[in-house]
N, C-alpha and C positions, 0 to 999 in steps of 0.2 A: 626667431621669436625674441622679443626684447626681454633680456634677463631681468629687467626691472618690472615687467608687467605682472599684474596680479595672477594671471594664468600660469606664468612661469613659476611664480612664488608658490602657488598651490601645488603645481606639479612637483616642484623641488621638495616641498614638505612631504608630499606623499612618497616620493622616492626615498627620502631620508628615513621615514618610519618603516618603509618596506625593507630597506637595508638593515635597519636596527632590529627589526623582527627576525630577519634571516640570521643575523649574528646571534641574537638571543636563542633562537631555535637550535642553531648549531651548538651553542654552548650547553643548552639543556640536553641535547642528544649526546653530548660528550661526557656529561656528568656521571652517568652510571658506570662507564668504563673506568673513569678516573677514580670514582668512589670505590669501585670493586677492588681497584689496585691498592688503595691506601687504607681501606677499612680494616680494622683489627677484629679478629675473631679468636675465640678460645681454641687453641690447639694443644694436644697432648704430646709431649716429647718423651718417648719411652726409651729408657737406657738399659733395660734388662736387669741382670743381677747386680746387687749392690757391690761396689768395690771397696766400700768402707763400712766397718761394723758400727762406727759412731754415726748416728743419724744426723748430728750437727755438721759433721764433716761432709756428709753426702749433700745436705741442704746447701752448704757453702759452695760446693762445686756447681750446683744448679744455678745459683745467682751469678757466679763468675762466668759461666757459659752464656747466660742471657745478657750479661753486661757487655761481653765481647760483641754480641750481635747488635745490641741496641745502642751501644756507645757510652753508657754510664750505669753506675750502680743504682742511681735514683730511677732511671727508666726501667731497670729490671725489677726493682722493688714495687713499682706501680703497676707493672704488667703481670707479674706472677700471681697465680691464684693458689695453687697447691704445690707443695714439694713432697713427692712420694719418696720416703726415705727409710721405711721400716721393712716392708715385705719385698720391695724391689726399688729400683732407682728410676726417677723421671720427674717431670713437673708439667703443670698445666699453666699456660700463659696466654695473654691476649697479644697476638702478633698478626701481621698481614700474611697473605698467601705467599708473597715473594720472600718474606722473612722465614716463613715455614720451610720453603724450599731450600733456602740458604742454610738454615740450622740442621736440616736433614743430612747435610754432608759433613757436619762437625764430627771429629773423632769421638767414639763412644756412643753416638746416637744410633739406636737401632731402627726406630721408626717414628715418624711424625704424622699424626692423624687429627683431623678436625673433630671437635667435640660433637657427639651425636645425641639425638633425643630418642629415648627408648620407652616403650610401654611396659607396664608391669606384667611379668609372666612367671610361671612356675619353673622348677628345675626339670619339668617336662613330662615325666612318664604318666602322671595322673591326668594332666590336660590331654595328653595324647589318647588316652582311652575314654575320653569324654566325661571326666569327673572334675569339672572346673568348679572352683569355689566362688566364681563370680556370678553364676546363674542363680536367680532366686527360686527356680522351680526344679532344680535337679535333685538327684538322690542325696548328695552331700547335705543339702539344705533340709530336705524333707526328713532325713534321719537325724538331724541335729548333729551332724558330723560324728555320729557314733557315740554320743554322750551317754554314759551309764553302762556301756558294755565293757567287758574286761577281756583283753587279749593276753593269753599266756604265751610267752616265748621261751621255748626250750632250746638253748643254744650255749654260747660261750660267755654269757653275762652281759653287763651293760656298763657304759661309762656315764654315770649319772650327771656329771657336770656339763655334758653336751647341751647346747642351746635347744636341741630338739626335744629335750625332756623337761623344759620349764612347764609350770602348771598354771600359767596365766590363762584365765578364761575357762578353766576346768571346773566341772561340777564336783560336789562332795564325793567322798569315797562311798560306794554303795554299801548299804547296811548289811547286805548278805555276805560281804567279803569277810573271810575268816583267815586270811593269810597274814604273814608277818614280814618284817624287814629284818632279815637275819644279818647280824653284824659279822665282821671278819676283818681281814687285813685291808687297811685303807678303805673301809666301808662301814659307815655308822648308820644308825636308824634315821638320822636326819638326812641321809642321802635319798630317802624316799619322800614322796610328796603326793599331790593329787594326780599326777601323771603316772609316776612309778609308785604304785600303791603297795607293792610287795616284791621281795627279792629273796631267793634262797639259793644255796649252792650245795652241790653233791659231788664229793670227790673220793669217797671211800672205795668204790669200785675201781676207779682209775688208779688210786694209790696201790691197791693190791695187784693190779694187772701190770703196772709199769715200774714200780719201785724207783721213782724219780728222785733227782736231787733238785729241790726247788730253788736253791741258791744259784743254780746255773741257768735259770730261766727268767723270763720277764712276765711272770704270772703272779696272780694274787689269790691267796686262800680266802676267798670271799666272793660275793656276787660281782665284784669289779671285773671288767672285761680286759684281759691281757692280750687278746687276739685282735679284736675289732669286728669280727664277723657278727657276733650277737648284737652289738651296738648298731651296726648297719641294718640288720634285719628288723630290729625293734623299731627303729626310727622310720623305716619304710612302711611298716604296718600302721603305726599310730603316732609318729612324731608330730609335735606341735608346730605351729607356724614359725618359720625362721626366715627373716628377710636377708637378702643379699648373700645367700649361701653359694659357695662356689669351690672349685678346686683350682687354686692358684689363678683365679680370674676366669676360668673356663666354666661354662654352663651356669653363669650367674643368674639367680632368680629366687623366687620364694619357695623354700623347701618345706615340705610337710609330708606326713604319712597319709595313708588312705582314709583313716578315721582319726582326724586330728584331736578330737575330744574324747576318744576312748581311753580307758585306763590300761596300764601295762603291768603285768606280773612277770617277773624275770625268774627263770629257773636255769641256773648254770650247771651244765653237765659236761661240757666240752672244754678241754684244757690244752693250752698252748705250751706243752712241755714235751721234751723229746720229740717224737713224731706227731704228738697231739692225738686227740681222739676223744670219744665219748663211749663209755661202757654201758652194756645192757643194764647192769645193776643200778647205775646212777640214773639212766633214762627212765627205767620203770619207777624208781622212787620219785622222780620228778612228776611223772604222770599221776602217781598216787597222791602226791601233795597238791597238785593242780586241781584234781577232782575235789579234794577236800576244801581247798581254798575258795572255790566258787567261780572259776573262770568260765567264760562263755565260748571262747575260741582258743584253740591251741595251734601255734605255728611252729613247725619243725623243719628247718632247712638242714636236715641230717638224714643219712641213709646208708645202706649197705651196697657193696658191689655184688654183681652176679658171681657165682650162683646164689640165689636167695634161699633163705629158709622158709618153710611153710608158715601159713598164717597162724598155726597153732603151736609152733615151735617157740619155746621161751627165748631162744636166741634171736628171734624176730621181735625184739622188745617194742618196736614201734607199732607193729601190727597188734600185739597183745595189749599194750597200754592204750592204744587208740580205740580198740574195741570197747574197753571199759569206759573210756571217756565218752565215746559215741552213745553208748547205752544210757549214759546220764544226760544226754542232750547236748553234749559239747561237740562242736564241729572241729574236726582235726584236719588241718591243711599241711601238706608235705611237699617237698621238692621231688622232682622226678629223677634227678641225678644228672651228671655231666659226662656221660660216656657215649654220647652220640657222635656221629650219625648212625652208628651200628644198631641194627634192629634187635629187639628183645633185651635191651639193656636197662629198661625203665625200672627204677626201684620204687619202694613204697606202693605196692600194687594191691594191697588189701581192699576189697570192694567198699568198705565203709570209710575209706580215706578219700579226701579230695587231693588228687595228685596233679602238680602243676609243672608244665613245660615252660621253656623260656623263649621269648621272642625279642625282636628289636623294636626300637621306637623311631620316630622321625627326626632324630637329632644327629648331627654329624659334626666332626671336628676337622675340617679340611686344612691341610697344610701344604704350602707351596714348596716344591723342590726345584730350585733354579740351578741348571747345569752351566758349566763354563762356557758353553756356546750360546748362552742367554735363552735357551729353551726352558720353559716353565711347565712342570708336570704337577699333578695333584695326588696327594695321598691323605692318610688319616693319622692323627696323632693326638694324644692327651699328655704328652711329655714336654716339659719346659726345661731346657738345659741352658747352660751358660754359653754353649757354642752355637745357639740359634742365630741366624742372620749373618754368619761369618762363612766365607768361602774356605773350603778345606780340600785337600786331596781326596779323590774318589777312586775306589778300587773295588774289584769283584772278589768274593771270598776264595774262589778257586785259584786266583792269581797269588794269593798270600797263604796258601796252605802250608801248615807246618810239615806235613808229610804228603807229598804229591800222590802217594799210593792210597791215602785214606781220604774218602769223600769229605769235602768241606763246604759244599754248596749251602747247607742250611746252618752253618756256623755253630756246630755243636761244641760243647766245652773242650778246650784243648786242641782244637783243629786249626787254629790260626797262628801264623808266625808273628810274634810281637815286633820284630825288627821291621817287617813290611807293613804291619797294620798301624804302627804308631802315627798319631796325628791325622789319620784318615777317616773319612766316612766310608763304611763298608756296605756293599750290596750283598745281601744273602738271599738265597732262593730256597723256599721250602716246597717239597713235592707232596706234602701231606697237610691236611687241615687240622691234624691233631698235634702237630708241633707248634711251639709257641715262640713269640717274639721276645718274651721276657728272658728266656734262656739264651737266645742268640745275642741279646744286648749284653748279657753278662760276659759272654765269650769275647765279644768285640771290646768291651771295656777292659777286661783283663789283659787283652793283647795290646792295649794302648790306643785303640780307636776312639774317635771323638763323636761318632754318630753312626746310626744304623738305618738303612733302607731295607725293609723286609718284604719280599715279594711272596705272596701266598694266594691260594684260592680266595676268591672274593668272599668276604664276610665282614659284617659291620663291627663286631666286637674288637676292641683295641686294648691290648695289654699295657699296663703302666710300666714303663722302664724307669728305674730310679737313678741310674748313673749317667746316662748319655741321652741326647735326643734320639728318638726312634720314630720312624714314619712307616706305616704299613701301606703297601700298594698291591694292586692285582698284577697278574702275569703280563698283561698288555703294557702297563707302565713299566714294570720291571724289565721287560724285554727292550723297551726303548732306551732305558738307562744303560743296560748292558751293551747295546749297540754303540752308544756314545762312548762308553769306556773303551771299547775295542778300537774305535776309530780315532779318538783323541790321543795326542802325544802325551799330554799331562792333564788328564781329566780332573775337573774340580766340581764342587757342588756346594750349595748352602741350603739349610733347612730353615724355613720360616716359622714364626710363632703361630701355633694353631689358632683357629677361630671357632666360634660356636655358631652353627646354622641349624635352624629348625624348619620343619615343613617339608622334609623330603617326600617326593611324590610317591615313590614305591616303598611302602611300609605298611604293616610290619613284615618281617621275614622270620621264619623259625630259625633259632640259633643252631648252628652246626653242632655245638657241643651238647645240646639238650638230648637226654636219653630218649630212645624210641621204644615204642611198643612193638608187637603185643607183649603182654605179660608173660614171663617165662614160667609162671606157676599156673595161672588160669587165663589162657589166651582169650577165652570167651568174655572175660571182664575187661571192658575197654580201659586202657591206661596208656598214656596219661589222660586225665579228665579234661584239661583245659590248658590254654597257654596264656601267659601274661608277661609284661615287660621284665627282662632279666639281663639285658646287655648294656653295659656302661651306665649303670644306675648310680646316681650321686646321692649319698646319704651320710648320716653321722658316722664317725669312726673314732676309735680310741687313739689318743696320741701316744699311748704306751709303746707302740711298735713303730712309730714314725718319728725320726729325729727332727723333721721339720715342724712337727706339732700341728699339722693341719687337722682340723676337726671334721672335715668332709672329704670323702674319697669316692672314686669310681670303682665299682666292683661288678663283675659279670658272673652269671651262673644261675641255675635253677634255684639256688639259695636266695637270689634276689627276686625271682618271680613269685616264689611262695608267699612272702609277706604282702605282696601286692594283693593277692587273692584274700589273705587273712584280713586285711583292712577292709576290702569290699564286703566280706562276710559280716564284719562288725556292723557295717551300715545296713545291710539287709536284715540282720538280727534285730537292730534297733527299730526297723520299720515293721518287721513281722516277728515279734518275739516268740510266737507259738510255733514257728516253723521248725521242723526237725532238721538234723544235719543232712539227711538224705534229700529233703525237700529243697534245702538251700543249694546243695550240689546240683540237683536237677535243674533249678532255676538258672544256675550259671552255665551248665552244659547246653541246655536246649535253646538258650538265647545267644550263644556265642556266635561270632562272625567268622565266616570262611573266606572273606574277601578283605583286601587292604584298602588304603586310602585312595588308590587309583581305580577301585572298582573291580580289579582283577583278583583271581585266586591267590591266596597267600602261598609264597614259595619258600623252599628251604634255602638256607645259606650253604656255603661250602662247596665241596666237590660234586655233590649230587645234583643240586640246582633243579629239583623237580617240584611239582605242586605238593604242598604239604597235605597229608591225609590224616584221618582220625588216629592212626597209630603214631603219628608225629605230634599232634596237638589236640587229641580228643575231640570235643565238640567244636573247637575253634578258638579264636582269640576272644578273651573275656570282654563282655560289654556290660558294664555295671548298671547303666540306666535301664536297659531291657531286662536284666536279671531281677531288678526290683519289682517288676510287674510282668511276669512271664505269661500270665493268662492261665496256664496249667502247670502243675508240678507233679512229679512222680515220687511217691514216698516208699520207703522200705523200713520195716520194723526190725527190731533186734531178733525176734523169733525167726524171721525170714532169712536173716544172715546165717543163723544157726542151721536152719534147714538147708540152705545152699551149701554150707560146709559139709554137711552129712551127705548131700546128694553127689558131691564130687569125690567121695571116697574116704573122707577122714573118719576115723573110728570114734565111737562115743567116748572112749577114755581120753582120746586126745582133745576132743572138743570140750571136755570139762575143764581143760586148762584155760579155755576162753570164757565159757559160760556154763553154769550148771543148768540142768533141765530135768523135768519130771519124767520118771520112767514110764508114766502112764500116757505120755504123749503119743499121738497117732503118727509114729515115724514111718509107717507103711505108706503114708500119703505124701511122703517127701518128694517123690518124683513129680507129681502134679503140682505141688505147691512151689517147688523150686523153679518150675517153668515160669512162675510169675516174676522171678528175679532175673531171668535171662535179659540180656541187654539188647535193646531195640536197635533195629537196623537203620542206619542213615540211608536215605534214598539213593545216594550215589555209591557209598562205600560199604553199606550193609554192616555197620559195626557200632552204631550208637546205642545208648542204654535203653532198657525197658524196665519200668518199675510198676507197682500198683498205682494206677492213675487216680488222682484226686483233683478237685478244682481248687484253685488258689483263692486266697481271701478276696482278691480283687474281683473274683467272679461270684462271690457271695457264700462260698462254702470252703471248708478245709477238711 
């Protein structure tokens, strides 16, 4: 064909545009890959514990590091967003993925992660039991978050400066309130507000019993909390909203109590002096004042060990005091005790009490354990130490025993050889679910170890280790680590920074430490009544006992479960102000759940690993939404409690210590009347409560 012909020219033009289109298409197809390689995104460069006390010096090191990567100070200044230089060391900067990979290998860099987007969520336990503050139709909203109710907390006092006790959004102090804000050491009347509307302290009984030297303790002769326990329980029951609460970055979220707008009345009876404790004299005085002051609910995370005193013995001050409170319409909620999983260890078993067992929630803190052979295993940890992310020598406790003739598997105090433990991560193995990781960590630390891997029966609760990084594993993982130690010539490991994960499929479980029923005094009275979250609960804490000054801490125990129920009771009381303590307890027990998030029966933690039964968790796991509208409630009067005591053999003279009665009463009918009080049978376990049946307000009668 003639190249000059019009046909050729048309064909040539078409070919040109076709080639051009192909080139452009190829270029367009290549752009995303090139763009992905050169695009800058925000990455967080985490460097762990600060190496410099001066924040300015720490900031300078961040800019110098980034300048080395990017080639100039100007580039670093334009790239960096934040310099983390107060609580820990690190920075956020806009860099490419390849630059992120490069800086991850710089000395001192622990981890580089891309900036993520997160939705708002709570510090978890309240969301887990279905009490979200986001829903417009739930119990929290319908009860106006407990506004107007007063929760009295009999405990170790309060740290009023905690953010959980601010009074923004709180209603006025109820006109019925008769309490005071008692002044004392480092506590003034101005420490009370519309959240903490009253505070008292009772120490005379303790002073007489202990004869302590106050100057040698970190305690306050006032309502101020020198221990942290009372602050934790009070904020769990009725703490106000606090954004971005966390423990050193773990479990970050919106902290709040069960009834965020309820008022708090603080009664300090427990003292952090010598071995600590709370005396009957002080407890009874607190009950007395609380009744006078006008509280609606009393929360007590306090109790006795077995053997228990009878319900009419004045040494059982909680049974006595709570009876009087209950007779005045005050619901008293108590912890079940932490002596599980042994049966018949439950405390606070008086039938008029609401006794709470402890359960887990769906939150975990997974931690990677990387062995020297590059195998990665998983454990649980809430401890952040300076040795995280660094390889160290790894050994087994029996290999470094101070005395080969003395068992050292579980790393009891004084069992490890400091020469052999120095600088190493130590694997300890506990054969009992009653031994604790905290004690083992102290032993390893004292021997010069830099980390602890603690193998134990599977359970979700994690003790906080203050000195070195600690990771809890089950026996399967522990055995794999031990096999590696035995096979490797120079075994090493590193412990990663823990993460926060929510939504575990199998939850809740009954905590292994939670005391079990039946009651050792009256086994026919079902105790505990109910279970609630009590494992790794994040709440406010006093800085008086913590050098780092953190205002929020993880604690575990039925002490933490008790205020969960106290907060729920405040919501129910707001919704049904005429319900008696027995009616409220009935609503909680009869609507509780026996199944977990996976739809299967709730199991126990620890060595037993069986299905939890009513002697473990009473009616089941608390369900606030259902408890608000149970359909039916079972009521019990003060007279019926007295009749029950008489029917089980208490003398009239002993019963008068609880309640006076008329000599003309028809006590010969007690046998038949007491049968009304017997506890109804659960269809499967034949041990649930039975009361006089009445219809609830939702059914039109009360």
